[in-house]
Kinemage of the C-alpha trace (Angstrom):
@kinemage 1
@onewidth
@group {chain A} dominant
@subgroup {mainchain}
@vectorlist {calphas} color= white
{ca met a 1} P 84.981 102.464 75.801
{ca arg a 2} L 81.209 103.431 76.756
{ca phe a 3} L 80.272 99.602 76.778
{ca arg a 4} L 82.468 99.265 79.239
{ca ser a 5} L 82.171 101.790 81.278
{ca phe a 6} L 78.250 100.671 81.410
{ca arg a 7} L 79.038 96.979 81.681
{ca arg a 8} L 81.303 98.143 84.786
{ca ala a 9} L 78.428 100.607 86.308
{ca val a 10} L 76.180 97.699 86.452
{ca ala a 11} L 78.890 95.519 87.840
{ca leu a 12} L 79.718 98.323 90.519
{ca gly a 13} L 76.089 98.401 91.423
{ca phe a 14} L 75.455 94.961 91.679
{ca ala a 15} L 78.641 95.118 94.119
{ca leu a 16} L 77.795 97.899 95.930
{ca ala a 17} L 74.401 96.166 96.891
{ca ile a 18} L 75.992 93.121 98.458
{ca cys a 19} L 78.045 95.424 100.450
{ca ile a 20} L 74.970 96.977 101.786
{ca leu a 21} L 73.530 93.451 102.565
{ca cys a 22} L 76.502 91.898 104.131
{ca tyr a 23} L 76.827 95.289 106.363
{ca trp a 24} L 73.346 94.348 107.130
{ca leu a 25} L 74.177 90.866 108.015
{ca glu a 26} L 76.606 91.983 110.572
{ca arg a 27} L 74.268 93.924 112.362
{ca leu a 28} L 72.237 91.213 112.813
{ca arg a 29} L 75.312 89.157 114.863
{ca gly a 30} L 75.552 91.635 117.172
{ca gln a 31} L 77.576 94.719 117.741
{ca leu a 32} L 79.914 96.148 115.052
{ca thr a 33} L 83.159 96.861 116.779
{ca leu a 34} L 86.030 98.741 115.091
{ca glu a 35} L 87.525 95.240 114.025
{ca arg a 36} L 84.543 94.312 112.457
{ca arg a 37} L 84.003 97.202 110.564
{ca ala a 38} L 87.590 96.678 109.650
{ca arg a 39} L 87.065 93.684 108.463
{ca trp a 40} L 83.482 94.619 106.238
{ca leu a 41} L 85.454 97.226 104.961
{ca gln a 42} L 87.865 95.384 103.381
{ca gly a 43} L 85.633 92.608 101.879
{ca ser a 44} L 83.474 95.530 100.240
{ca ala a 45} L 86.712 96.981 99.118
{ca arg a 46} L 87.974 93.972 97.006
{ca arg a 47} L 84.194 93.517 95.612
{ca leu a 48} L 84.110 97.043 94.303
{ca leu a 49} L 87.958 97.056 92.795
{ca ala a 50} L 86.424 93.207 91.409
{ca ser a 51} L 83.440 95.214 89.851
{ca leu a 52} L 85.977 97.872 88.506
{ca gly a 53} L 88.654 95.737 86.367
{ca ile a 54} L 91.579 97.073 88.733
{ca arg a 55} L 94.020 94.800 89.192
{ca ser a 56} L 96.575 95.594 92.824
{ca val a 57} L 100.087 94.505 93.832
{ca val a 58} L 100.735 94.892 97.172
{ca glu a 59} L 104.721 94.493 97.698
{ca gly a 60} L 105.966 94.633 101.576
{ca gln a 61} L 104.134 94.034 105.064
{ca pro a 62} L 100.667 95.748 105.678
{ca ala a 63} L 100.851 97.200 109.202
{ca ala a 64} L 98.728 95.380 111.717
{ca asn a 65} L 98.560 97.743 113.834
{ca gly a 66} L 99.631 101.764 114.574
{ca leu a 67} L 99.613 105.028 111.935
{ca val a 68} L 100.199 104.442 108.019
{ca val a 69} L 100.791 106.998 105.960
{ca ser a 70} L 101.094 107.520 102.300
{ca asn a 71} L 100.834 109.624 99.231
{ca his a 72} L 97.249 110.666 97.697
{ca leu a 73} L 96.125 110.463 94.053
{ca ser a 74} L 92.600 109.427 93.762
{ca tyr a 75} L 89.109 108.148 95.989
{ca leu a 76} L 90.079 104.656 94.869
{ca asp a 77} L 93.452 104.694 97.497
{ca ile a 78} L 91.212 104.409 100.068
{ca ala a 79} L 89.299 101.031 97.798
{ca leu a 80} L 92.842 99.696 97.148
{ca phe a 81} L 93.853 100.329 100.903
{ca ala a 82} L 90.696 98.984 102.045
{ca ala a 83} L 91.141 95.360 100.429
{ca ala a 84} L 94.808 95.431 101.182
{ca met a 85} L 94.805 95.233 104.900
{ca pro a 86} L 92.097 96.076 107.423
{ca cys a 87} L 91.640 99.386 108.904
{ca ser a 88} L 90.202 102.894 109.243
{ca phe a 89} L 90.848 105.740 107.588
{ca val a 90} L 90.701 109.904 108.689
{ca ser a 91} L 89.281 111.531 105.533
{ca lys a 92} L 88.072 114.901 104.621
{ca ile a 93} L 84.762 115.745 106.264
{ca glu a 94} L 83.271 116.177 102.517
{ca val a 95} L 83.236 112.784 101.740
{ca ala a 96} L 80.551 112.052 104.220
{ca arg a 97} L 78.187 113.802 101.661
{ca trp a 98} L 79.061 111.689 98.699
{ca pro a 99} L 76.852 109.468 97.446
{ca tyr a 100} L 76.527 105.816 99.138
{ca phe a 101} L 80.282 106.267 99.365
{ca gly a 102} L 79.984 108.798 102.604
{ca arg a 103} L 77.473 106.437 104.005
{ca ala a 104} L 79.949 103.498 103.206
{ca ala a 105} L 83.032 105.179 104.489
{ca gln a 106} L 80.738 105.843 108.242
{ca ala a 107} L 79.664 102.329 108.280
{ca gly a 108} L 83.646 101.820 107.487
{ca gly a 109} L 84.370 103.382 111.012
{ca thr a 110} L 86.242 106.555 108.734
{ca leu a 111} L 87.093 109.719 111.314
{ca phe a 112} L 86.165 112.574 109.683
{ca leu a 113} L 87.836 116.082 109.639
{ca asp a 114} L 87.251 119.361 108.684
{ca arg a 115} L 90.033 121.248 107.850
{ca ser a 116} L 88.995 124.323 108.948
{ca ser a 117} L 88.224 123.517 112.257
{ca his a 118} L 90.764 123.530 114.884
{ca ala a 119} L 88.082 121.934 117.283
{ca ser a 120} L 87.368 119.075 114.480
{ca ala a 121} L 91.211 118.067 114.545
{ca thr a 122} L 91.541 117.917 118.532
{ca glu a 123} L 88.265 116.234 118.396
{ca val a 124} L 89.628 113.487 115.460
{ca ala a 125} L 93.106 113.240 117.667
{ca ala a 126} L 91.608 112.317 120.682
{ca glu a 127} L 89.755 109.524 119.086
{ca met a 128} L 92.833 108.636 116.704
{ca val a 129} L 94.659 108.042 120.219
{ca lys a 130} L 91.759 105.562 121.407
{ca arg a 131} L 91.773 103.388 118.217
{ca leu a 132} L 95.364 103.409 118.414
{ca ala a 133} L 95.280 100.984 120.939
{ca phe a 134} L 93.081 98.451 118.296
{ca pro a 135} L 94.899 96.088 116.206
{ca val a 136} L 93.371 97.903 113.392
{ca pro a 137} L 95.437 100.819 111.684
{ca ile a 138} L 94.612 103.996 111.015
{ca leu a 139} L 95.280 105.099 107.520
{ca leu a 140} L 96.347 108.860 106.751
{ca phe a 141} L 96.804 110.990 103.559
{ca pro a 142} L 99.037 113.434 105.202
{ca glu a 143} L 99.393 116.129 101.800
{ca gly a 144} L 95.929 116.435 102.754
{ca thr a 145} L 94.564 116.730 99.238
{ca ser a 146} L 95.081 114.202 96.263
{ca thr a 147} L 97.068 115.067 93.848
{ca asp a 148} L 98.224 114.655 89.922
{ca gly a 149} L 100.750 112.614 90.982
{ca ser a 150} L 103.855 114.685 89.853
{ca thr a 151} L 105.158 115.366 93.529
{ca val a 152} L 104.327 114.796 96.920
{ca leu a 153} L 103.449 117.424 99.008
{ca arg a 154} L 104.368 117.997 102.277
{ca phe a 155} L 103.212 116.360 104.991
{ca his a 156} L 101.202 117.495 107.651
{ca ser a 157} L 102.533 116.895 111.041
{ca arg a 158} L 99.082 117.930 112.993
{ca leu a 159} L 97.928 114.241 113.209
{ca phe a 160} L 101.140 112.657 113.538
{ca his a 161} L 101.030 113.703 117.306
{ca pro a 162} L 98.811 110.791 118.158
{ca ala a 163} L 101.205 108.038 117.276
{ca thr a 164} L 104.232 109.805 118.913
{ca glu a 165} L 101.804 110.493 121.780
{ca thr a 166} L 101.311 107.217 122.228
{ca ala a 167} L 104.630 105.363 120.742
{ca ala a 168} L 102.670 103.785 118.120
{ca pro a 169} L 104.479 102.580 115.083
{ca ile a 170} L 104.149 104.772 111.922
{ca thr a 171} L 104.403 102.815 108.609
{ca pro a 172} L 104.755 105.016 105.688
{ca ala a 173} L 103.172 103.486 101.901
{ca ala a 174} L 103.318 104.664 98.769
{ca ile a 175} L 100.378 103.915 96.314
{ca arg a 176} L 101.204 104.163 91.680
{ca tyr a 177} L 99.156 103.820 89.022
{ca his a 178} L 100.674 102.427 86.104
{ca phe a 179} L 99.049 101.782 82.161
{ca glu a 180} L 99.970 98.775 79.816
{ca asp a 181} L 100.009 101.571 77.405
{ca gly a 182} L 102.331 104.201 78.859
{ca thr a 183} L 99.732 106.181 79.471
{ca pro a 184} L 100.519 108.934 82.020
{ca glu a 185} L 99.393 108.388 85.678
{ca arg a 186} L 97.478 111.739 85.924
{ca glu a 187} L 95.097 110.351 84.003
{ca leu a 188} L 93.460 108.767 86.353
{ca cys a 189} L 94.610 110.782 89.498
{ca trp a 190} L 91.368 113.071 90.824
{ca tyr a 191} L 92.335 116.413 91.356
{ca gly a 192} L 91.365 119.892 91.205
{ca asp a 193} L 88.144 120.888 90.337
{ca asp a 194} L 87.514 117.636 88.765
{ca gly a 195} L 83.327 116.134 89.763
{ca phe a 196} L 83.073 112.558 91.219
{ca leu a 197} L 80.977 111.273 89.119
{ca ser a 198} L 82.301 112.564 86.161
{ca his a 199} L 85.598 110.906 86.706
{ca leu a 200} L 84.468 107.719 88.119
{ca trp a 201} L 82.585 107.555 84.455
{ca arg a 202} L 85.942 107.777 83.158
{ca val a 203} L 87.810 105.601 85.353
{ca leu a 204} L 85.053 103.138 84.582
{ca gly a 205} L 85.563 103.273 80.675
{ca ile a 206} L 89.362 102.947 81.602
{ca ala a 207} L 91.326 99.797 80.480
{ca gly a 208} L 94.902 97.794 80.849
{ca phe a 209} L 96.155 99.906 84.249
{ca ser a 210} L 97.080 98.576 88.130
{ca ala a 211} L 97.285 99.875 90.925
{ca his a 212} L 100.589 99.047 93.083
{ca ile a 213} L 100.720 100.210 96.771
{ca arg a 214} L 104.085 99.665 98.721
{ca phe a 215} L 104.748 99.489 102.621
{ca gly a 216} L 107.724 100.282 104.276
{ca arg a 217} L 109.010 99.683 107.851
{ca pro a 218} L 107.449 101.033 110.660
{ca met a 219} L 109.062 103.398 112.859
{ca ile a 220} L 108.461 104.901 116.421
{ca tyr a 221} L 108.925 108.605 116.472
{ca gln a 222} L 108.807 111.151 119.230
{ca asp a 223} L 108.349 113.733 117.294
{ca ala a 224} L 105.744 114.404 114.889
{ca arg a 225} L 106.966 116.908 112.846
{ca glu a 226} L 110.393 114.480 112.636
{ca ala a 227} L 108.280 111.585 111.782
{ca ala a 228} L 106.434 114.146 109.120
{ca ile a 229} L 109.362 114.711 107.311
{ca glu a 230} L 111.040 111.638 107.593
{ca thr a 231} L 108.043 109.720 106.304
{ca his a 232} L 107.670 111.618 103.116
{ca glu a 233} L 111.086 111.210 102.398
{ca ile a 234} L 110.388 107.718 102.791
{ca val a 235} L 107.116 107.861 100.449
{ca val a 236} L 108.663 110.042 97.659
{ca ala a 237} L 111.675 107.905 97.313
{ca met a 238} L 109.216 104.704 97.146
{ca arg a 239} L 107.075 106.349 94.729
{ca thr a 240} L 110.560 106.220 92.528
{ca gln a 241} L 111.882 102.998 93.039
{ca glu a 242} L 111.224 100.067 90.774
{ca ser a 243} L 109.673 97.063 91.853
{ca pro a 244} L 111.953 94.755 93.590
{ca thr a 245} L 111.843 91.355 92.374
{ca gly a 246} L 112.284 90.218 95.213
{ca asp a 247} L 109.775 89.822 98.572
{ca arg a 248} L 106.268 90.515 97.251
{ca arg a 249} L 102.786 89.739 97.861
{ca ala a 250} L 100.477 90.075 95.099
{ca glu a 251} L 96.731 90.601 94.622
{ca ser a 252} L 94.980 90.564 91.764
{ca val a 253} L 91.240 91.036 90.916
{ca glu a 254} L 89.862 92.067 87.615
{ca leu a 255} L 86.758 92.069 86.090
{ca pro a 256} L 85.694 88.968 83.418
{ca thr a 257} L 86.151 90.194 79.628
């Protein structure tokens, strides 16, 4: 396990260096629009997932615009959704202080929310209204925190308002992790007081797991509270359903052994 962790840490370091290089090459090409930032973030996320040896399976149609709302299990969710579709994120302000990843999130167009500040929420909501007019979806984790996967916390409706006020489509999405040997999902989740770097080191050593993302049908709501309640119910249902054998778009990225 230690050798695997070290090997993947080295691969991750190379992937991060390439992401930085690609970012500066993008800047040399001209102004970084929201769309270009989202595409850079998508390419970066795919490189990072490959370096970590994570295989992802995407079911349903990723959103092309509007608001996407999902349950939240780990910081890995961010890379997985970014790899699945060009998008921007709403994240807690603490992420901005993470080594490297905070700067990468800023470069990718992430909106940072101070959950203790009403003014911050108002500012983020106003920016979301502007961005919802662009062909780049906004990914929101409305639980407000990551969990151990045993339940999906209620969705806070505050940041649903920009979508309901502008009649933007809201797409529910569910993410889960699966271990081939039956290990409980919570072993991969990042929650509670677990440190970021210590958790990442454990993830680097884990073998034989995959991530599954399921997108639901986009809907337009007039009421933010109703949207939060209904999408929460849909996400819970998608989390418990078995993978269908029909329409599926699968993407796999694995670290060579």
